[in-house]
C-alpha positions as CSV (number, residue, x, y, z in Angstrom):
1,M,-4.6,-31.0,19.7
2,K,-8.4,-31.3,19.4
3,K,-8.7,-27.6,18.6
4,E,-6.2,-27.9,15.8
5,L,-8.2,-30.8,14.3
6,V,-11.4,-28.9,14.4
7,H,-9.7,-25.9,12.8
8,T,-8.3,-28.1,10.1
9,A,-11.7,-29.6,9.4
10,Q,-13.2,-26.2,9.2
11,E,-10.6,-25.2,6.7
12,R,-11.3,-28.3,4.6
13,Y,-15.0,-27.4,4.7
14,S,-14.3,-23.9,3.6
15,D,-12.0,-24.9,0.8
16,A,-14.5,-27.5,-0.5
17,G,-17.2,-24.8,-0.3
18,D,-15.1,-22.3,-2.1
19,T,-14.4,-24.8,-4.9
20,A,-18.1,-25.5,-5.2
21,L,-19.0,-21.8,-5.2
22,F,-16.3,-20.6,-7.5
23,C,-15.7,-23.7,-9.6
24,K,-12.0,-23.3,-8.7
25,P,-10.0,-23.9,-5.6
26,T,-9.5,-21.3,-2.9
27,Q,-5.8,-20.9,-3.9
28,S,-6.8,-20.0,-7.5
29,M,-9.2,-17.4,-6.3
30,K,-6.6,-16.0,-3.9
31,A,-4.2,-15.7,-6.9
32,Q,-6.9,-14.1,-9.0
33,W,-7.7,-11.5,-6.3
34,N,-4.0,-11.1,-5.3
35,V,-4.7,-12.2,-1.7
36,P,-1.6,-12.9,0.3
37,D,-1.3,-16.6,1.4
38,S,-1.4,-15.6,5.0
39,R,-4.8,-13.8,4.6
40,P,-8.3,-15.3,4.2
41,L,-10.1,-15.0,0.9
42,A,-13.0,-13.5,2.8
43,D,-11.0,-10.4,3.6
44,F,-11.1,-9.5,-0.1
45,A,-14.5,-10.9,-1.1
46,P,-17.3,-8.7,-2.2
47,T,-20.3,-8.5,0.1
48,I,-22.5,-10.7,-2.2
49,I,-19.9,-13.5,-1.9
50,L,-19.7,-13.1,1.9
51,K,-23.5,-13.4,2.1
52,A,-23.5,-16.4,-0.3
53,K,-20.8,-18.2,1.7
54,D,-22.6,-17.4,5.0
55,F,-26.0,-18.6,3.6
56,A,-24.5,-21.9,2.5
57,T,-22.7,-22.3,5.8
58,E,-25.9,-21.6,7.8
59,I,-27.8,-24.2,5.7
60,T,-25.0,-26.7,6.4
61,I,-25.2,-26.0,10.1
62,F,-29.0,-26.3,10.2
63,N,-29.0,-29.6,8.2
64,A,-26.1,-31.1,10.1
65,R,-28.0,-30.6,13.3
66,E,-31.4,-31.5,11.9
67,H,-30.1,-34.7,10.3
68,K,-27.7,-35.4,13.2
69,M,-24.7,-35.6,10.9
70,K,-21.6,-36.9,12.8
71,T,-18.9,-37.5,10.2
72,E,-16.7,-35.0,8.5
73,A,-17.6,-36.7,5.2
74,A,-21.3,-36.2,5.7
75,I,-20.9,-32.5,6.8
76,S,-18.5,-31.8,4.0
77,S,-20.8,-33.3,1.4
78,E,-23.7,-31.3,2.7
79,H,-21.5,-28.1,2.6
80,I,-20.5,-28.7,-1.0
81,T,-24.1,-29.4,-2.0
82,N,-25.2,-26.1,-0.4
83,N,-22.5,-24.1,-2.0
84,Q,-23.4,-25.6,-5.4
85,A,-27.1,-24.6,-4.8
86,V,-26.1,-21.1,-3.9
87,R,-23.9,-20.9,-7.0
88,K,-26.8,-22.0,-9.1
89,T,-29.0,-19.3,-7.7
90,L,-26.3,-16.7,-8.3
91,L,-25.8,-17.8,-11.9
92,E,-29.6,-17.8,-12.5
93,R,-29.5,-14.1,-11.4
94,G,-26.6,-13.3,-13.7
95,I,-23.9,-13.3,-11.1
96,R,-20.8,-15.4,-11.8
97,P,-18.9,-15.6,-8.5
98,E,-15.4,-16.3,-10.0
99,N,-15.8,-13.3,-12.4
100,L,-16.4,-10.7,-9.6
101,P,-13.7,-8.2,-8.8
102,P,-12.3,-8.3,-5.3
103,A,-13.5,-5.9,-2.7
104,E,-11.2,-3.5,-0.9
105,D,-9.0,-5.2,1.6
106,V,-10.8,-5.3,4.9
107,K,-7.6,-4.5,6.8
108,K,-7.1,-1.3,4.8
109,V,-10.7,-0.3,5.5
110,E,-10.2,-0.9,9.2
111,R,-7.0,1.3,9.2
112,R,-8.8,4.0,7.3
113,L,-11.8,4.0,9.6
114,A,-9.5,4.1,12.7
115,S,-7.6,7.1,11.2
116,E,-10.8,8.9,10.4
117,E,-12.1,8.3,13.9
118,K,-8.9,9.8,15.4
119,K,-9.3,12.9,13.2
120,V,-12.9,13.4,14.3
121,L,-11.9,13.0,17.9
122,R,-9.2,15.7,17.5
123,K,-11.8,18.1,16.0
124,P,-15.2,17.3,17.6
125,D,-16.4,20.9,17.1
126,V,-16.6,20.4,13.4
127,L,-19.6,18.1,13.9
128,D,-21.4,20.7,16.0
129,K,-21.5,23.3,13.3
130,E,-24.4,23.3,10.9
């Protein structure tokens, strides 16, 4: 039960962070990028967005520890503030997160790489010729 509560809290932080970063809810971005409901937005996010979200999260983790934040409300507020700050930086550099196109589906990339690896393993002599 405790694990479910933690996961739910993490989802709430993530959704609140997405809303602050994109100025629209996660579900709106999923619809915009045609992300299936069962898949995370991050599986379709461009690298700059992944890095932005990761940076905001790392600031949240650091500050939550540094300031000994104990409540979900305090951590959530911190996470929202950090995503807003990251958004501001992106906008100052001419990058509007909600206007970026989606990246290629990470699952498709994984399948393609696995397929290419199998092809290489079947014909290893191709790599030896120069």
